[in-house]
DSSP file (Angstrom, degrees, kcal/mol; ACC not computed):
  #  RESIDUE AA STRUCTURE BP1 BP2  ACC     N-H-->O    O-->H-N    N-H-->O    O-->H-N    TCO  KAPPA ALPHA  PHI   PSI    X-CA   Y-CA   Z-CA
    1    1 A X              0   0    0      0, 0.0     2,-0.1     0, 0.0     0, 0.0   0.000 360.0 360.0 360.0 142.3    0.0    0.0    0.0
    2    2 A X        -     0   0    0      1,-0.1     2,-0.2     3,-0.0     3,-0.0  -0.431 360.0-118.1 -75.6 148.0    1.3    3.5   -0.8
    3    3 A X        -     0   0    0     -2,-0.1    -1,-0.1     1,-0.1     2,-0.1  -0.600  34.6 -99.0 -85.7 148.6    2.2    5.9    2.0
    4    4 A X        -     0   0    0     -2,-0.2     2,-1.2     1,-0.1     3,-0.2  -0.374  25.6-131.8 -66.6 143.3    0.3    9.2    2.4
    5    5 A X     >  +     0   0    0      1,-0.2     4,-1.8    -2,-0.1     3,-0.4  -0.736  30.0 175.0 -96.9  86.4    2.0   12.2    1.0
    6    6 A X  H  > S+     0   0    0     -2,-1.2     4,-2.6     1,-0.2     5,-0.2   0.823  75.5  60.0 -65.0 -31.7    1.6   14.6    3.9
    7    7 A X  H  > S+     0   0    0      2,-0.2     4,-2.2     1,-0.2    -1,-0.2   0.899 105.4  48.3 -62.3 -40.4    3.6   17.3    2.2
    8    8 A X  H  > S+     0   0    0     -3,-0.4     4,-2.4     2,-0.2    -2,-0.2   0.929 112.0  48.8 -65.2 -45.8    1.2   17.5   -0.7
    9    9 A X  H  X S+     0   0    0     -4,-1.8     4,-2.1     1,-0.2    -2,-0.2   0.912 111.7  49.5 -60.8 -43.0   -1.8   17.7    1.7
   10   10 A X  H  X S+     0   0    0     -4,-2.6     4,-2.4     1,-0.2    -1,-0.2   0.906 110.4  50.1 -63.3 -41.9   -0.2   20.4    3.7
   11   11 A X  H  X S+     0   0    0     -4,-2.2     4,-2.5     1,-0.2    -1,-0.2   0.891 108.8  52.1 -64.1 -39.9    0.6   22.4    0.5
   12   12 A X  H  X S+     0   0    0     -4,-2.4     4,-2.2     2,-0.2    -1,-0.2   0.898 110.1  48.9 -63.5 -40.1   -3.0   22.1   -0.6
   13   13 A X  H  X S+     0   0    0     -4,-2.1     4,-2.5     2,-0.2    -2,-0.2   0.911 111.3  49.9 -64.2 -42.5   -4.2   23.4    2.7
   14   14 A X  H  X S+     0   0    0     -4,-2.4     4,-2.4     1,-0.2    -2,-0.2   0.909 111.0  49.1 -63.5 -41.5   -1.8   26.3    2.5
   15   15 A X  H  X S+     0   0    0     -4,-2.5     4,-2.4     2,-0.2    -1,-0.2   0.902 111.8  48.5 -64.3 -41.7   -2.9   27.2   -1.0
   16   16 A X  H  X S+     0   0    0     -4,-2.2     4,-2.3     2,-0.2    -2,-0.2   0.909 112.1  49.3 -64.7 -41.4   -6.6   27.1    0.0
   17   17 A X  H  X S+     0   0    0     -4,-2.5     4,-2.2     2,-0.2    -2,-0.2   0.908 112.1  48.2 -63.5 -42.6   -5.9   29.3    3.0
   18   18 A X  H  X S+     0   0    0     -4,-2.4     4,-2.4     2,-0.2    -2,-0.2   0.903 111.3  50.4 -64.0 -42.5   -3.9   31.8    0.8
   19   19 A X  H  X S+     0   0    0     -4,-2.4     4,-2.2     1,-0.2    -2,-0.2   0.908 110.9  48.7 -63.3 -42.8   -6.7   31.8   -1.8
   20   20 A X  H  X S+     0   0    0     -4,-2.3     4,-2.2     2,-0.2    -1,-0.2   0.901 111.2  50.2 -64.3 -41.3   -9.4   32.5    0.9
   21   21 A X  H  X S+     0   0    0     -4,-2.2     4,-2.3     1,-0.2    -2,-0.2   0.913 110.9  48.7 -64.8 -42.8   -7.3   35.3    2.4
   22   22 A X  H  X S+     0   0    0     -4,-2.4     4,-2.4     1,-0.2    -1,-0.2   0.887 110.3  52.0 -63.9 -38.9   -6.8   36.9   -1.0
   23   23 A X  H  X S+     0   0    0     -4,-2.2     4,-2.4     2,-0.2    -2,-0.2   0.909 109.3  49.5 -64.1 -42.3  -10.5   36.7   -1.7
   24   24 A X  H  X S+     0   0    0     -4,-2.2     4,-2.5     2,-0.2    -2,-0.2   0.910 111.2  49.0 -63.2 -42.5  -11.3   38.3    1.7
   25   25 A X  H  X S+     0   0    0     -4,-2.3     4,-2.5     2,-0.2    -2,-0.2   0.900 110.7  51.0 -63.5 -39.9   -8.9   41.2    0.9
   26   26 A X  H  X S+     0   0    0     -4,-2.4     4,-2.3     2,-0.2    -2,-0.2   0.918 111.5  47.1 -62.1 -44.3  -10.4   41.6   -2.5
   27   27 A X  H  X S+     0   0    0     -4,-2.4     4,-2.3     2,-0.2    -2,-0.2   0.895 111.3  52.0 -64.7 -40.1  -13.9   41.8   -1.0
   28   28 A X  H  X S+     0   0    0     -4,-2.5     4,-1.8     2,-0.2    -2,-0.2   0.917 110.9  46.9 -62.4 -43.9  -12.7   44.3    1.6
   29   29 A X  H  X S+     0   0    0     -4,-2.5     4,-1.8     1,-0.2    -1,-0.2   0.891 110.9  52.7 -64.7 -38.9  -11.2   46.5   -1.0
   30   30 A X  H  X S+     0   0    0     -4,-2.3     4,-2.1     1,-0.2    -2,-0.2   0.890 107.1  51.8 -64.4 -39.0  -14.4   46.3   -3.1
   31   31 A X  H  < S+     0   0    0     -4,-2.3    -1,-0.2     1,-0.2    -2,-0.2   0.868 107.7  52.8 -64.9 -35.6  -16.4   47.3   -0.1
   32   32 A X  H  < S+     0   0    0     -4,-1.8     3,-0.5     1,-0.2    -1,-0.2   0.886 111.7  45.6 -66.5 -37.3  -14.2   50.4    0.4
   33   33 A X  H  < S+     0   0    0     -4,-1.8     2,-0.4     1,-0.3    -2,-0.2   0.834 124.2  33.5 -73.6 -32.5  -14.7   51.4   -3.2
   34   34 A X    ><  +     0   0    0     -4,-2.1     3,-1.1    -5,-0.2     4,-0.3  -0.650  66.4 160.8-123.3  73.4  -18.5   50.8   -3.1
   35   35 A X  G >   +     0   0    0     -3,-0.5     3,-0.9    -2,-0.4    -1,-0.1   0.640  62.0  78.6 -71.4 -12.6  -19.6   51.8    0.5
   36   36 A X  G 3  S+     0   0    0      1,-0.2    -1,-0.2    -3,-0.1    -5,-0.1   0.757  83.1  62.8 -68.9 -23.9  -23.2   52.2   -0.6
   37   37 A X  G X  S-     0   0    0     -3,-1.1     3,-1.5    -6,-0.1    -1,-0.2   0.737  84.1-154.9 -75.7 -21.0  -23.9   48.4   -0.6
   38   38 A X  T <   -     0   0    0     -3,-0.9     3,-0.1     1,-0.3    -1,-0.1   0.561  53.5 -85.6  57.6   9.4  -23.2   48.1    3.2
   39   39 A X  T 3  S+     0   0    0      1,-0.2     2,-0.5    -8,-0.0    -1,-0.3   0.529  97.8 122.4  75.2   5.0  -22.4   44.4    2.5
   40   40 A X    <   -     0   0    0     -3,-1.5     2,-0.6     7,-0.0    -1,-0.2  -0.877  50.7-152.1-105.0 130.0  -26.0   43.3    2.8
   41   41 A X    >   -     0   0    0     -2,-0.5     3,-2.0    -3,-0.1     6,-0.2  -0.878  25.2-119.8 -97.9 123.1  -27.6   41.5    0.0
   42   42 A X  T 3  S+     0   0    0     -2,-0.6     3,-0.1     1,-0.3     6,-0.0  -0.370  98.5  19.1 -63.6 136.8  -31.4   42.1   -0.1
   43   43 A X  T 3  S+     0   0    0      1,-0.3     2,-0.6    -2,-0.1    -1,-0.3   0.353  86.1 135.7  86.7  -7.7  -33.3   38.8    0.2
   44   44 A X    X>  -     0   0    0     -3,-2.0     4,-2.9     1,-0.2     3,-1.2  -0.655  51.7-145.5 -74.9 118.0  -30.3   37.0    1.7
   45   45 A X  T 34 S+     0   0    0     -2,-0.6    -1,-0.2     1,-0.3    -2,-0.0   0.751  95.2  52.6 -60.5 -24.7  -31.8   35.1    4.6
   46   46 A X  T 34 S+     0   0    0      1,-0.1    -1,-0.3     5,-0.0    -2,-0.0   0.750 124.5  23.7 -82.5 -22.8  -28.7   35.5    6.8
   47   47 A X  T <4 S+     0   0    0     -3,-1.2     2,-0.6    -6,-0.2    -2,-0.2   0.558  93.4 103.6-118.0 -12.8  -28.5   39.3    6.4
   48   48 A X     X  -     0   0    0     -4,-2.9     4,-1.6     1,-0.2     5,-0.1  -0.628  54.6-158.8 -78.5 116.8  -32.1   40.3    5.6
   49   49 A X  H  > S+     0   0    0     -2,-0.6     4,-2.0     1,-0.2     5,-0.2   0.887  89.7  55.8 -64.9 -39.6  -33.7   41.8    8.7
   50   50 A X  H  > S+     0   0    0      1,-0.2     4,-1.8     2,-0.2    -1,-0.2   0.896 107.5  48.1 -60.9 -40.4  -37.2   41.2    7.5
   51   51 A X  H  > S+     0   0    0      1,-0.2     4,-2.6     2,-0.2    -1,-0.2   0.833 109.0  54.4 -71.2 -29.8  -36.6   37.5    7.0
   52   52 A X  H  < S+     0   0    0     -4,-1.6    -1,-0.2     2,-0.2    -2,-0.2   0.855 107.8  50.3 -69.8 -33.6  -35.0   37.2   10.5
   53   53 A X  H  < S+     0   0    0     -4,-2.0     3,-0.4     1,-0.2    -2,-0.2   0.874 115.1  43.3 -70.9 -35.9  -38.1   38.8   12.0
   54   54 A X  H  < S+     0   0    0     -4,-1.8     2,-0.4     1,-0.3    -2,-0.2   0.913 130.0  22.9 -71.5 -43.9  -40.3   36.2   10.2
   55   55 A X  S  < S-     0   0    0     -4,-2.6    -1,-0.3    -5,-0.2    -2,-0.1  -0.764  80.5-159.1-129.7  83.8  -38.2   33.2   10.8
   56   56 A X        -     0   0    0     -2,-0.4    -3,-0.1    -3,-0.4    -4,-0.1  -0.286  33.0 -96.7 -64.0 148.9  -35.9   33.6   13.9
   57   57 A X        -     0   0    0     -5,-0.1     2,-0.3     1,-0.1    -1,-0.1  -0.346  38.6-131.0 -64.6 146.1  -32.9   31.4   14.1
   58   58 A X        -     0   0    0     -3,-0.1     2,-0.3    -2,-0.0    -1,-0.1  -0.764  13.9-121.9-100.8 145.4  -33.3   28.2   16.2
   59   59 A X        -     0   0    0     -2,-0.3     3,-0.1     1,-0.1     2,-0.0  -0.638  33.6-109.2 -82.7 140.6  -30.9   27.1   18.8
   60   60 A X        -     0   0    0     -2,-0.3     2,-0.2     1,-0.1    -1,-0.1  -0.370  38.6 -99.6 -67.8 149.0  -29.4   23.6   18.3
   61   61 A X        -     0   0    0     -2,-0.0     2,-0.4     1,-0.0    -1,-0.1  -0.495  35.1-140.0 -69.0 132.6  -30.6   21.0   20.8
   62   62 A X        -     0   0    0     -2,-0.2     2,-0.1    -3,-0.1    -1,-0.0  -0.769  21.0-112.0 -94.5 138.8  -28.1   20.3   23.5
   63   63 A X        -     0   0    0     -2,-0.4     2,-0.2     1,-0.1    -1,-0.1  -0.400  31.8-135.9 -67.9 145.5  -27.5   16.8   24.7
   64   64 A X    >   -     0   0    0      1,-0.1     3,-1.0    -2,-0.1    -1,-0.1  -0.541  19.7-111.5 -97.5 167.7  -28.7   15.9   28.1
   65   65 A X  T 3  S+     0   0    0      1,-0.2    -1,-0.1    -2,-0.2    -2,-0.0   0.852 116.1  55.4 -65.3 -33.9  -27.0   14.0   30.8
   66   66 A X  T 3         0   0    0      1,-0.1    -1,-0.2     0, 0.0    -3,-0.0   0.510 360.0 360.0 -81.7  -3.9  -29.4   11.1   30.6
   67   67 A X    <         0   0    0     -3,-1.0    -2,-0.1     0, 0.0    -1,-0.1   0.435 360.0 360.0 109.4 360.0  -28.8   10.7   26.8
């Protein structure tokens, strides 16, 4: 059986992390150039205040001691 190539996996994680960081910086710069949008997308259930009032987020069930 072949051995895992941990170096390859680590490099892939680093590349993904770098890509995500660059994307965040790009979005931040875009928000600075276009401050009128306020970062909220209308109709987006996570940012739309009206949808939060209609359908409040539910808390996840916590496990009890008895199972």
